[in-house]
N, C-alpha and C positions, 0 to 999 in steps of 0.2 A: 417835708417828710424827717420824722424821727429817724437819727442815724444808731440808735440804741435798741430798735424792736429787736426781741426776740425774733419774732415773725408776723407777718403779713395777713391778717383773716380778711376773706374779702367774701359778702354775703351778695349773692347777684339774687334780686329782686325779694329780700325780705317781706312775709306778709303780715307777722304778727309781731306788735310793737314788744309785747313781756320777752320774747325770747332774742330779739334784738338788744333790749336794756340787759337781759341776763349777758348775752356775750360780751356788751361791753364791759361791763363790770368786770369779767374774766382777763379779758383783756386788759385792764388795769390794772387789774393783781398779777399779771404774767409780763406785762412790760411787751405787749402786744400792739399794733396798731391796726386801725379798726377801718374797712374800707367798704360804704355803702353803694351798690351798684343799679343800675335801672328805675323802674317804679318800682315804689315801697308803697306796700299796704298801709301806710299808716303817716302820720304826719311826723316830721323829727319833733316838734314841740311838742307830739302828745305826752299828755302827763303817765299815760301807762307805761312808755318807755321810758320814759326819767324816774318812775319808780320804782320799775324793775330794777334799772342802774341804781337806786338810790343816791346818794350823796356823791357819788363818783362819777359824775359822767363828764363833770366838768376837768376832770384830770385824763381823759381819754383821749389818746391823737386817732381822730377820726378825720375819713374824706369823704367827699360824695363826688359820683361818677354816672354820667349818664348812660355812658355802653361800658362794658367790660372791655372792650379793643381801647381805649382811652387811661383804664386804669391800666391795662395792661402795659402800656407804653413805659410807665413807670417802672419796669422794673428792670434792673441794675443787670449787667454784666456779669457772671457767676452767678447770680442770686437762680435758683427754683421754685418752678409754678407746678403744684399740685392739684388737679381737681377730683374732688369727691363726691362719690355715686354710689348706690347698691348696685349699679351695673357695670363696675369696674371689675376687671378681674384679678388683681392685686390688692395685698391688704394692707394696714398700716404697719404690720410687723413685719414689712418684706422691704420697707424703704428707712433708711438711715438720716433721720430728718436733721437739717442744720441751721443755723440763727439764720436768719434772712428770707427764709422760704416763704413762700406765697401760698397759701392754704385758701382754695376756691371752692366755696361753699353755695348750693343752690337753693330755691323758696320752698319753704315745709311742703307743699300740697303737691310741686311735681320735680323739684332735683333742680338738677343743670339739665339743660336740653341734651338730650342725649346724642345728637350730633355734634357737639363740644367734647362729650366725653369719648366718642368714637374718634374723633381727630387726635385725641392725646390720649390715647389708651398706653402708652409708654409712662403716661405722667396721672394716669385716674388710680385714684386707689379708694376701698372702700372699709368699714369697719364691719369685721367678722360677727356675724348674727346666727348663735347656736340656738336659738330660741325661737319661739312663733311668732315673731314681729318682722316686719319688712325693715327697720330703720330705726334711730332714735330722734328723738326731738332733738328739732337741730340747736338749741343752747347746751343738749348733753352732747350732741356729735361732735360740736366744735370743742368744747372743753375736754373729751377724752383724745382728741387730735394732740391739744395744745400741751395736755400734758402727759403724753407720750411722747412727744418731742424735748420736756423738757426732762423726763427721764432720759431719756438717750443722751442730752445734754450734760449730765450727770452734774445739774445746776445743784449743791447741797444743801441749802437753804434759801428760799423766795427770799426771806428778809435780809439776807447777806449778798442779793446779787449784785453781778456787776454791770446791771443794768441801769439799776438805780443813781 
């Protein structure tokens, strides 16, 4: 795995190839790794996945895991894990993100299993939704969290980042 990754983005059972492709592109643009876990609702070779990621897919540091537990075995001492769910009590503005954090998102239709969120309530976060929707699109939610982390990290310019 890349030691230069800002964040490790984990998608548990993503269902929509365009979302995963867009998230992959965001990861390339923000120096993040992408970890895909469990049953995927598409084939990795799916043209819609690669089309959404355009010509950036070959630059993506990505990994495939059968189970979330397999992925979590890679968390190094000192790295933190956060779970994102509409059922979380804390919101993303209550945490100070740090380089090396693992950011775990559930599938588009069901999110993360409620039992997983309940076991990790101290590390469960939500994106505030003051409007009349339950949640954002997965690709949008991942981008919001990554860019909040970047803002907190005070990286002056992505084009001049120390992670390149």
